[in-house]
PAKE-511536 format. One record per atom (N, C-alpha, C): residue in one letter; x, y, z. Coordinates in steps of 0.001 Angstrom, whole numbers, plus 524288, in hexadecimal, padded with zeros to 5 digits. Layout:
PAKE-511536
AXYZ/...
This chain:
PAKE-511536
M0FB35F9F8859BBF/M0F459F9D2859CCE/M0F08DF9FB359C94/S0EDEAF9E5359A85/S0E892FA01259AF1/S0E4E0FA0145A00E/D0E2FAFA5245A1BA/D0DE23FA6635A62A/D0DA0AFA6845A456/H0D74EFA14B5A40B/H0D211FA0155A135/H0CE59FA1455A640/S0CFBEFA3965AB32/S0CB81FA4775AF94/S0C960FA9F35ADF5/R0CC55FAE425ABC9/R0CCACFB4D45AA0C/R0C668FB36E5A6A6/T0C3B8FB7DF5A7B3/T0BFACFBA4B5A3A9/T0C0FDFBA3F59E17/P0BF19FB72759B8D/P0C128FB93959548/P0C20FFBF65593C1/S0C2F5FC0DB58EEA/S0C22EFC46458DCA/S0BC10FC6C358CB4/P0BA9BFCC2858FD5/P0B422FCB8E58DF8/P0B32DFCC6558743/S0B664FCC6658413/S0B651FCD9C57DD2/S0B460FC8BD57C7F/C0B732FC4D157D38/C0B5F6FBF2957CD2/C0B7C0FBAB45808B/R0B31CFB898580A2/R0B38CFB4025841A/R0B1B9FB079581C5/R0B40BFAB1458363/R0B33BFA55158235/R0B500FA1CD58465/L0AF87F9D9E5836B/L0AF3CF987558811/L0AEEEF931B5835B/G0B1C4F907E5843F/G0B0DFF8C07581E1/G0B074F88EA58607/L0AE6EF82FE5840C/L0AB25F7DBF587D5/L0AC18F7A7A58332/A0AE0AF76565850C/A0AD63F700F5827F/A0AA69F6B5058637/T0A708F68AF585C5/T0A385F657158875/T0A444F5F5B58558/E0A3F8F5B9458881/E0A065F563E5855A/E09B61F5916583DB/A09ABCF55F857F61/A09480F591157D69/A08F40F53B757FF3/I08FD0F55D3583FD/I08A90F518858870/I088CEF54CB58A62/P0826BF541858C85/P07E4FF579458EA6/P08255F5AA85920E/A0840FF57A2595A1/A084B6F5A7359B47/A089B8F5F1559A4B/M08B05F5F15595EA/M08DE0F64155948A/M08BFAF682F59354/V08687F6A0D592CC/V0840BF6CA4591AE/V08420F6F2E595EE/G08365F6E66599E0/G082D2F717C59FCB/G087D5F74F659F53/V08D59F71AF59ECA/V09181F72D859ECA/V0932CF7A9259C56/H09005F7831596C5/H09033F7CD15924B/H08DEBF80765952A/R088D4F8092596F8/R0853EF840359941/R087DBF870B59D7A/A089A8F848F5A190/A08B84F871C5A74A/A090B1F89E85A3F1/T0949FF87805A19B/T0991FF8B1559F8C/T096BDF908759D5F/C0940AF8DFA59954/C0912AF94895967B/C0903FF98A559A33/T08EB4F986659E2A/T08AC9F999E5A283/T08D2AF9B885A60D/R093C7F98DF5A6CD/R097A1F9A485AA6D/R09A06FA0975A75D/T09BDCF9DA85A25B/T09FEEFA07759F97/T09C8CFA68D59DD5/L098A9FA6FC59E7B/L0960CFAAE359C79/L094E4FAFC55A147/A09454FACAD5A5C6/A0948DFAE545AB96/A09A29FB19D5AB65/H09F11FADB55AACC/H0A3C4FAEBE5AB0F/H0A45FFB4A05A5FC/W0A1D1FB43A5A369/W0A40FFB71B59E3D/W09F67FBCF759F5D/G09C48FBD0F5A221/G0983FFC0B35A522/G09518FC19359DEB/L09357FBD1259CCA/L08DA6FBD5359AE7/L08A6BFB95B59CE5/K08847FBB225A17E/K084FCFB9F85A412/K07EB2FB9A75A0AB/A07E78FBF7E59D56/A079B3FC077599E5/A077E6FBBA559782/V07C6BFB96159492/V07A68FB58B58F1C/V07C09FAEF6591D8/A07C66FAEDE596A1/A07E2FFAA5A598D7/A0799BFA6F359876/A0750CFA7F959A1E/A07064FA35659A25/A06EDBFA2B7594D4/N06E7CFA5B959115/N06E8CFA41758B22/N07365FA0C758831/A076CFFA329588FD/A07C88F9F6058885/A07D15F9BA058ADD/S07C35F997158EFB/S07B7BF94965911D/S07735F910858D9D/L0733BF935158E35/L06F91F8F8E58BCA/L07016F8F0E5853A/V07382F9259582AD/V073E9F91AC57E0E/V07915F8EFC57E33/V07D76F8CAC58151/V080CCF89E258122/V07ED1F84CA582B3/S07A7CF84455865E/S0765FF80DD587AE/S075DAF7D4C582C8/E072BFF7FB157F2D/E06F15F7DFE57B21/E07410F7B09577A4/L0782FF7F1257793/L07B41F7CB85722E/L07E28F792857421/V07F5AF77A757961/V0823BF741057A6F/V07E08F6FCD57C07/T07C1FF6FFB57B83/T0788CF6B9E57CAF/T076B0F696357704/N075D0F6CDB57392/N07480F6AE456E85/N079CFF68E856BC2/A08024F6A1256D25/A082F1F672856B16/A084E1F624256EF9/V08222F62755739C/V082E8F5C96575F4/V07F3CF591E572E1/I0799BF597357200/I07738F56D85704F/I077E5F571856A3A/H07895F59065668E/H07A00F5A30561A6/H07F86F584A55F0F/G083CFF5A5556437/G089ADF598355FC2/G08ACFF562455EB1/S08E90F556E55C0C/S09061F4EFE55AD4/S0959BF4F6D55DD3/G09941F52A056011/G09D41F512A563F6/G09D31F4FA2567FE/N0A081F4F1B56AD2/N0A1E9F4ED257059/N0A0BAF513A57363/D0A41EF56BC57241/D0A3E7F5B96574CC/D09F93F6072573F9/V09F70F63AC575C5/V09C89F692A57743/V0A035F6D455763D/S0A0CEF70F157463/S0A31EF75E657556/S0A064F79A057612/L0A104F7E2F579DC/L09D36F82E457A00/L0A286F8751579A1/G0A1C3F8A695769E/G0A422F8FA7577DE/G0A067F9382578F1/M0A276F987057A84/M0A134F9C0657B69/M0A324FA21F57A10/T0A1DCFA55657897/T0A60AFAA895773A/T0A2B9FAED75778C/Y0A3A7FB30757B87/Y0A112FB76A57B13/Y0A55AFBB3157983/A0A3DDFBECF57659/A0A65FFC2DE5749D/A0A1A9FC74857125/A0A1A2FCB9457231/A09EDDFCFAD56F05/A09887FCED7570C5/N0990BFCD80574ED/N091F9FCC97576E9/N09226FC996574C9/K09308FC4E657585/K090ECFC08C5715B/K09331FBA6E5741F/L08F1CFB69057513/L0903EFB2F157811/L090B3FAD7457407/H0956FFAC5D57194/H09479FA75856ECE/H09576FA253570BD/I09130F9F6356F80/I09021F99F357142/I091DFF985256CC5/A0968EF92A756DAC/A09621F8F225688E/A096C1F894A56BB1/V092BBF858A56AF3/V0938DF809956AEE/V095CFF7D6B5684F/S09975F79EC567F6/S09AC8F75B856325/S09950F71305658A/D09844F6D6E56374/D0976EF680256416/D09936F6415560D4/G09C40F658E55B2B/G09DD9F618A558A5/G09A55F5FFB553D3/S09554F617455497/S09121F5F2054FFF/S09096F631754BA9/P0914EF60DB5461E/P09058F658454415/P08945F6583541F9/A08787F62325450C/A081B8F6438543CC/A08050F693B546B4/R07CFBF6BE754211/R07BA0F71185456A/R075CEF704054B02/P07620F74BA54C95/P0709FF738054FCC/P06C24F767054CD3/V0678BF741C54EE0/V0626FF759954C4D/V0601DF78E554F9C/L05DAEF7D9254E26/L05A1DF7FC5550C5/L0539AF7E4D55069/R050ACF7E2E5549B/R04CC2F7A2155456/R049BCF7CFF5572A/K044E8F7CE955516/K04055F7FA8557AA/K03C86F7A0E5590D/P03CECF783F55E7C/P03B2AF74EE5621A/P0361AF75EA5625A/S0327AF7284561B3/S02C2FF734B562EE/S02DA2F741C56A6F/P02905F75A456CEA/P02689F763757294/P028CFF721D575FE/N02715F6CF5571A3/N0276DF68FA5747F/N02CA1F64C0572CB/D031BBF681F5709F/D03538F65A456FDD/D03A16F6518573BA/E03ACBF62495764F/E03E9CF619F57C5C/E04498F62E3579D9/R046B7F63E157448/R04C1AF6655573C3/R04AFCF671E56FD0/G04E8FF6B0856CA3/G04F97F6F2356825/G04F48F7467569D2/R04FB6F75AA56F73/R04FEBF7ADD56E63/R0553CF7E395705F/G058F7F7C0956F5F/G05E3CF7DEB57217/G05E45F815856D66/L05F27F82475679F/L06100F866F565C6/L05CCCF89BF56455/F05870F8845565BC/F0545DF8B21566EE/F055BCF902556A1C/L0575BF8FB056DED/L058E3F91D457398/L05D8AF9624570EC/V06043F91AA56E7A/V06533F952356D93/V0646AF9A6A5696D/E06127F991A566A4/E0616FF9C1F56174/E05D46FA14556494/A059EFFA11F56893/A056F7FA3BE56BB2/A05BD9FA75556F4A/L05EA3FA6FD5706B/L063EDFA71C57461/L067C5FAB1B57354/V06935FA94A56E41/V06DF8FAAED56BC0/V06DB1FB118567D2/A070B8FB27D5648D/A0703DFB5765622C/A0726EFB2B555CD4/T075E1FAF0E55CD4/T07698FAB5B55860/T0783DFA6AE55B38/W07637FA3C955678/W079B3F9DF355762/W0794BF9AA1550FE/G07B66F9736552CC/G07E90F92CB54D67/G080F7F913954EA5/T083FDF8C795492F/T08817F89D854A9E/T08BC3F893D5467C/S09090F86F9547E1/S09575F87CF545E9/S09461F86E753E92/A096EFF87EA53C74/A097C5F869E5362A/A09819F7F12536F2/D09B47F7D8153A56/D09A72F771453B05/D09769F752053CF8/G09402F78C553EC3/G08E54F75C85432C/G0906EF73695493B/M096BDF749654989/M09693F70E454E4C/M097D4F74C25543C/C0963FF7A6455310/C094B8F7E4C55848/C0901EF806E55681/T08CB2F814A5599A/T088E7F860655A1A/T08924F89D555E5E/Y08930F8DC955C39/Y089F4F931855EFB/Y084FAF97C355F9B/A085B1F990D562B7/A08331F9E2756538/A0842CFA20056675/T082BCFA7365657B/T08507FAC3C56722/T080EDFADC656A6D/L080FAFB27256E95/L07D73FB3A057301/L08058FB9BF57302/T07D18FBC785723F/T07D83FC27C5737F/T07CA4FC40B57A05/V082B1FC6BE57B56/V08328FC6EF58019/V080EEFCD18581F6/P07C11FCD56583BB/P07A44FD233584D8/P07F24FD612587AC/G08004FDAC858505/G0838FFDDE958819/G0884DFDD3558846/G08A18FD93658601/G08FA8FD606586EA/G0902FFD30858AA5/G08C13FD37F58F4D/G08CCCFCF695924A/G09054FCF42596B0/L0947AFD0FA595F7/L0996BFD0E859A2A/L097D9FD4AE59E6F/R09AAAFD2335A2E1/R09A29FD6105A757/R09CAFFDAC35A7C4/
């Protein structure tokens, strides 16, 4: 029997979460990200990572074609990798919205906050990687 309550190995930490693809679940993904990073001792990137998760999950809910949205987070070698899957092969589009546009800033924000971002070869997963200053661990 596995003990899932103990702190994971500092060399590699993982989280997986799948929910329905509905707007109310965006907050669940964001809160799970924040709590998990606090538990992992990665508070230095929690605000930026939570914003990235919120934007990627929102895009998945709005533009994805599946019934579920999956969030994966992996921390290793001073990098936090975030991946969101939505069941849609359509790739996200980075827009440069005008000041009057009410939408379209999500990926623009993601690009500003992360070291890298992109999509899987099949387009069903959008990922982003944040660099953790000083390793971030307690």
